[in-house]
C-alpha positions in Angstrom: -17.7 -0.7 18.6 -18.2 -2.2 15.0 -20.3 -4.6 13.9 -18.6 -6.8 11.0 -22.1 -8.1 8.8 -22.2 -7.4 5.2 -20.1 -4.3 5.4 -18.9 -2.7 8.9 -20.8 -0.1 10.9 -20.0 2.2 13.3 -22.1 0.6 16.5 -23.5 4.0 18.4 -24.0 6.0 14.6 -25.7 5.1 11.6 -22.2 5.1 9.8 -21.8 1.9 7.7 -18.7 1.0 5.1 -19.4 0.0 1.9 -22.7 -2.0 2.9 -23.8 -5.2 0.8 -27.2 -4.8 2.4 -29.7 -2.1 2.9 -28.4 0.3 5.3 -29.7 3.8 6.4 -26.4 5.8 6.0 -23.6 4.1 3.8 -19.4 5.4 3.2 -19.1 4.1 -1.0 -15.3 3.4 -0.8 -15.6 3.1 -5.3 -17.8 2.8 -7.8 -17.1 -0.8 -8.6 -17.2 -2.2 -5.7 -19.0 -5.9 -5.2 -22.9 -6.7 -4.3 -23.9 -2.7 -3.7 -26.9 -2.5 -2.2 -27.8 1.3 -2.3 -28.0 2.7 1.2 -31.0 5.5 2.0 -27.7 7.7 2.3 -24.7 8.0 0.7 -21.5 9.5 1.3 -19.1 9.1 -1.0 -16.8 11.2 -3.6 -18.6 13.4 -6.3 -16.7 10.7 -8.9 -18.0 7.3 -6.8 -21.5 8.5 -7.3 -21.6 9.8 -10.9 -20.9 6.1 -11.6 -23.3 5.1 -9.4 -26.2 7.3 -10.8 -28.2 5.3 -12.8 -28.4 2.6 -9.0 -28.7 5.3 -6.5 -31.4 6.9 -8.2 -33.5 6.8 -4.5 -30.8 7.4 -2.6 -29.6 10.8 -1.0 -26.2 11.9 -2.3 -24.1 13.2 0.0 -21.2 14.2 -2.3 -18.1 14.9 -0.6 -14.7 16.6 -1.3 -11.2 14.7 -0.9 -8.9 16.4 2.3 -12.5 18.1 3.8 -13.3 17.2 6.8 -17.2 17.7 8.1 -19.2 17.1 10.9 -20.9 13.6 11.2 -23.0 14.1 14.2 -20.3 13.8 17.1 -18.1 12.7 14.7 -15.4 14.1 12.1 -14.8 12.5 9.0 -13.0 13.0 5.9 -12.4 11.8 2.6 -8.6 10.7 0.9 -8.2 9.2 -2.2 -7.2 5.5 -2.3 -5.3 5.2 -5.4 -7.7 2.4 -7.0 -9.9 3.9 -9.6 -11.1 7.5 -10.5 -13.1 9.2 -7.4 -12.2 6.1 -4.8 -11.5 6.9 -1.0 -10.6 6.2 2.0 -12.7 7.4 5.1 -11.2 8.3 8.5 -13.5 8.6 11.3 -12.1 10.5 14.7 -14.5 9.3 18.0 -13.0 10.2 21.3 -9.5 11.3 20.7 -9.3 8.1 18.4 -9.4 8.0 15.0 -10.2 5.1 12.0 -9.5 4.5 8.8 -11.4 2.0 6.8 -9.2 1.9 3.5 -11.8 0.3 1.0 -9.7 -0.9 -2.4 -6.1 0.5 -1.7 -3.2 0.7 -4.6 0.1 2.5 -4.2 0.7 2.1 -7.7 1.0 5.3 -10.2 -2.3 4.7 -12.9 -2.5 7.0 -15.4 -7.1 7.7 -14.3 -6.5 7.7 -10.8 -5.8 9.8 -7.8 -2.1 8.8 -5.8 -3.8 7.3 -2.6 -3.0 9.0 0.5 -1.7 7.2 3.3 -2.2 9.2 7.5 -2.0 7.4 10.7 -4.6 6.2 12.4 -5.3 4.5 15.7 -7.6 1.5 13.7 -7.2 0.3 10.7 -9.8 -1.6 8.6 -8.3 -2.8 6.0 -9.5 -4.8 2.4 -6.5 -6.9 1.7 -8.0 -8.4 -1.5 -4.0 -9.8 -2.3 -2.4 -10.9 0.9 -0.5 -13.5 -0.1 3.2 -13.5 -1.3 2.3 -14.7 -4.5 0.4 -11.7 -5.7 3.1 -8.7 -6.6 2.1 -6.6 -9.4 4.0 -4.8 -11.5 3.9 -1.3 -12.3 1.7 0.1 -14.9 4.7 0.7 -17.3 6.1 -2.6 -16.5 2.4 -4.1 -17.2 1.9 -1.9 -20.2 5.0 -3.1 -22.2 4.5 -6.9 -23.3 0.9 -6.0 -23.9 2.3 -2.9 -26.7 4.6 -5.5 -27.6 1.7 -8.1 -28.4 -0.5 -5.6 -30.0 2.2 -4.5 -32.5 2.6 -8.3 -33.4 -1.0 -8.3 -34.2 -1.2 -6.0 -35.9 1.9 -6.4 -37.8 0.4 -10.2 -39.0 -2.9 -8.5 -39.9 -4.6 -9.6 -36.8 -7.4 -7.5 -34.9 -5.5 -7.0 -31.2 -8.5 -8.2 -29.3 -8.2 -7.4 -24.9 -10.1 -8.2 -22.4 -10.6 -6.7 -19.5 -12.8 -5.5 -16.6 -14.8 -2.6 -17.8 -14.4 0.0 -14.4 -11.4 1.4 -14.0 -9.0 -0.7 -15.7 -10.4 -0.4 -19.5 -10.0 3.2 -18.5 -5.8 3.3 -17.8 -5.2 1.0 -20.4 -7.6 2.9 -22.9 -5.5 6.3 -22.0 -1.7 4.7 -22.2 -2.5 2.8 -25.4 -4.3 6.6 -26.8 -1.1 8.3 -26.1 1.2 5.9 -27.9 -0.9 6.0 -31.2 -3.6 3.3 -31.5 -6.8 3.9 -32.5 -9.5 1.6 -30.3 -12.8 0.5 -30.9 -14.4 -0.6 -27.0 -17.6 -2.0 -26.3 -20.5 -0.5 -25.9 -20.2 -1.0 -21.8 -16.6 0.4 -22.5 -17.4 3.1 -24.6 -20.0 4.1 -21.6 -18.0 4.2 -19.0 -15.5 6.2 -20.3 -17.4 9.3 -21.5 -17.9 9.5 -17.8 -14.9 9.7 -17.4 -14.4 12.6 -19.9 -17.3 13.9 -18.3 -14.7 13.6 -14.7 -12.1 15.6 -16.4 -10.1 12.5 -17.8 -9.2 12.7 -21.4 -8.4 10.3 -23.8 -6.9 9.6 -27.7 -8.6 8.2 -30.2 -11.6 5.8 -29.7 -14.5 4.7 -31.2 -17.5 2.8 -30.5 -17.3 -0.7 -32.0 -20.0 -0.5 -34.3 -19.0 -2.8 -37.5 -16.4 -5.2 -38.4 -14.5 -2.6 -39.9 -11.6 -2.7 -37.1 -8.4 -3.0 -39.8 -5.2 -1.5 -37.9 -7.8 -0.9 -34.6 -7.4 -2.3 -31.2 -10.6 -3.8 -30.1 -11.0 -3.8 -26.2 -13.9 -6.0 -25.1 -15.2 -6.5 -20.9 -14.6 -9.9 -19.6 -17.6 -11.3 -18.9 -18.7 -10.5 -23.0 -15.8 -13.2 -24.2 -18.3 -15.4 -25.5 -20.3 -12.4 -27.7 -21.3 -12.6 -31.1 -18.9 -9.2 -31.6 -16.1 -11.8 -30.9 -16.8 -14.1 -33.1 -17.6 -12.3 -36.1 -13.6 -11.1 -35.9 -12.0 -13.8 -38.4 -8.3 -13.3 -38.0 -7.7 -11.9 -34.2 -5.7 -12.2 -31.4 -7.0 -12.1 -28.0 -5.4 -11.2 -25.0 -6.7 -11.3 -20.8 -5.8 -8.4 -18.8 -5.9 -9.6 -15.3 -4.9 -9.7 -11.7 -3.5 -13.1 -10.9 -0.1 -14.1 -10.1 2.0 -15.1 -12.8 1.7 -18.9 -12.4 -1.5 -18.3 -13.2 -1.6 -17.2 -16.4 -1.0 -20.1 -18.3 -4.4 -21.3 -16.6 -5.9 -18.4 -17.2 -4.9 -18.3 -21.0 -6.7 -21.7 -21.8 -9.8 -21.3 -19.7 -10.6 -18.3 -21.3 -9.6 -19.9 -25.2 -6.9 -17.0 -25.2 -3.7 -16.5 -27.0 -2.5 -14.5 -24.3 -2.6 -13.5 -20.3 -1.3 -10.2 -19.0 -1.1 -8.9 -15.3 -2.7 -6.2 -14.6 -4.1 -4.5 -11.1 -5.8 -1.6 -9.6 -5.6 -3.0 -6.5 -2.8 -3.6 -3.9 -0.8 -6.5 -4.1 1.0 -7.9 -1.4 4.0 -5.7 -1.1 2.1 -3.0 -1.4 -0.2 -3.9 1.7 2.7 -4.0 3.7 4.0 -0.9 2.6 1.0 0.7 3.7 0.4 -0.7 7.0 4.4 0.0 7.8 3.2 3.6 6.7 -0.3 3.6 8.2 1.6 2.7 11.6 -1.9 1.9 13.5 -2.2 0.1 16.7 -4.5 -2.3 15.4 -5.4 -3.7 12.4 -8.6 -5.3 11.6 -8.9 -7.4 7.8 -11.4 -8.4 6.0 -11.6 -9.5 2.3 -9.9 -12.9 0.6 -6.7 -13.6 2.6 -7.6 -11.5 5.3 -6.7 -14.7 7.7 -3.3 -15.5 5.8 -2.1 -11.6 5.9 -3.2 -11.6 9.8 -0.7 -14.3 10.6 1.8 -12.2 8.7 1.2 -8.8 10.3 1.3 -10.5 13.5 4.5 -12.1 12.5 5.6 -8.7 11.8 5.2 -7.3 15.5 1.3 -5.9 14.7 -1.9 -7.0 16.5 -3.7 -7.7 13.3 -7.4 -9.5 13.7 -8.8 -11.2 10.1 -12.5 -11.2 10.0 -14.4 -13.9 8.5 -17.5 -14.4 10.0 -20.1 -11.7 11.5 -19.0 -10.3 14.7 -18.9 -7.4 17.2 -15.3 -6.0 18.3 -14.6 -3.1 20.8 -12.6 -0.8 18.6 -12.9 3.0 19.3 
């Protein structure tokens, strides 16, 4: 039996998955989850723990490598890559000859700084489906970068500073790596710079980048967090072309450009779109699917129409799963 209430709790055990409230023991799927509340004990990959170390100083940290099963009471547990960002993981739980997988954020696209997703069969799948509508089909990484690189080149050739606004963790590092390897010189906002340094400590190499400290940014690309769009650093840049890099459907880009008062907006996601979610479920081939996050109800109906037993978890509840 599981309890769904600000996270997933496997009843009869102390184990939670991505608990948003204080828990004794919680698996943390990645370092960029929303509304994170440090539990007493954390199961996560070494990379995820490294990103979160300032937030989890008071927690007992159980760093688990991929593909190395271990016992947790009467449970057999294993972490496998989810493809979302460096260190992001799914958790496989074997109990009473039944297997449950909690997916966390998944992604089937190949990304420069994330381990490729691993897909395994289970009886019960608890799937996070943030983009479970048909309008959310995201391009491959290379397809996302082509128009962005063109935008940067046009800005530089017009003596303007290209300024990219992106998510601080994951998205920014994928873009930094690709642009650095393409020969661009990058200046990073402090928050993105600090995260990028952690990536380097974990073995990811990047090209030419520096901390954004001055207005001397001629022929360089500035990368800022989305939440800093109104910061003083931006207003000091007199001649600039700004671009928002965001998870969205293509029909939303025009309104996003206006909302952020930007010159352009580009779609890029490190999470699975609608087509990837369908492909993932097909490959996992579970007996039951339980869905959480945005559009869980809509995606449950899609899966039901495809012959799956699928239920959206939209409010606190308890269910017999295993």
